[in-house]
C-alpha positions in Angstrom: 60.8 -166.7 54.9 57.4 -167.5 53.3 57.2 -168.5 49.7 55.7 -165.7 47.5 52.9 -167.2 45.4 52.1 -165.8 41.9 48.8 -163.7 42.1 46.4 -162.5 39.6 47.9 -159.1 40.0 51.3 -160.5 38.8 49.7 -162.0 35.8 48.0 -158.8 34.9 51.0 -156.8 35.4 53.1 -158.9 33.1 50.4 -159.2 30.5 49.8 -155.5 30.5 46.1 -156.2 31.3 43.7 -155.6 34.1 43.1 -157.8 36.8 39.8 -158.1 35.7 40.6 -159.4 32.4 42.6 -162.1 34.0 39.9 -163.0 36.2 37.6 -163.4 33.1 40.3 -165.3 31.5 40.6 -167.8 34.3 36.7 -168.1 34.5 36.4 -168.9 30.5 34.8 -165.3 29.9 36.6 -164.7 26.5 33.4 -162.6 24.8 35.2 -159.3 24.7 38.9 -160.4 24.6 41.0 -160.6 21.6 42.6 -163.9 20.9 46.2 -162.4 21.3 45.3 -161.3 24.8 44.1 -164.9 25.7 47.4 -166.3 24.1 49.5 -163.8 26.2 47.7 -164.4 29.3 47.8 -168.3 29.1 51.7 -168.1 28.2 52.3 -166.2 31.4 50.4 -168.5 33.5 52.1 -171.2 32.1 55.6 -169.9 32.7 54.7 -168.3 36.1 53.3 -171.8 37.2 50.2 -170.1 38.4 47.6 -171.9 40.3 44.3 -170.3 41.8 44.2 -170.0 45.4 41.3 -172.0 46.6 40.9 -170.2 50.0 40.6 -167.0 48.0 38.1 -168.4 45.6 36.1 -169.5 48.9 36.0 -166.2 50.2 34.9 -164.3 46.8 32.3 -167.3 46.2 31.4 -167.4 49.6 31.4 -171.1 49.5 34.3 -173.3 51.0 33.4 -176.7 50.4 34.1 -177.6 53.8 32.0 -179.6 56.5 32.3 -179.6 60.1 31.6 -182.6 62.2 31.3 -182.6 65.8 31.6 -185.7 68.0 31.8 -186.6 71.7 34.9 -188.6 71.7 37.3 -188.7 68.7 39.1 -191.7 70.0 35.8 -193.7 69.9 36.0 -196.3 67.0 32.4 -195.0 65.8 33.6 -191.7 65.2 36.3 -192.9 62.8 33.8 -195.0 61.1 31.3 -191.9 61.0 34.1 -189.8 59.4 34.8 -192.4 56.8 31.4 -192.7 56.0 30.6 -189.2 55.4 33.9 -189.2 53.4 32.7 -191.9 51.0 29.2 -190.3 50.8 30.4 -186.9 50.3 33.0 -188.0 47.6 30.3 -189.7 45.7 28.5 -186.4 45.4 31.4 -184.6 44.3 
């Protein structure tokens, strides 16, 4: 049986607010949100152990932060050096 993850919808339902309000909270857009609502959402998120789904965020932002590499022979020592070098450069660039 697959583990059920807490979703934005679950948080919204528990807090008695819309999914949009929870999304705004998670993205730091508090302009039209009362302090009481902010505190309620924060408490429910903490109690539920909510963690944002990076795959869902990648879909909505159309940006996955994944890089594909094609090599002729993955067992070749130069391929592993290429991967290691690319990883170091990309990590430094965040």
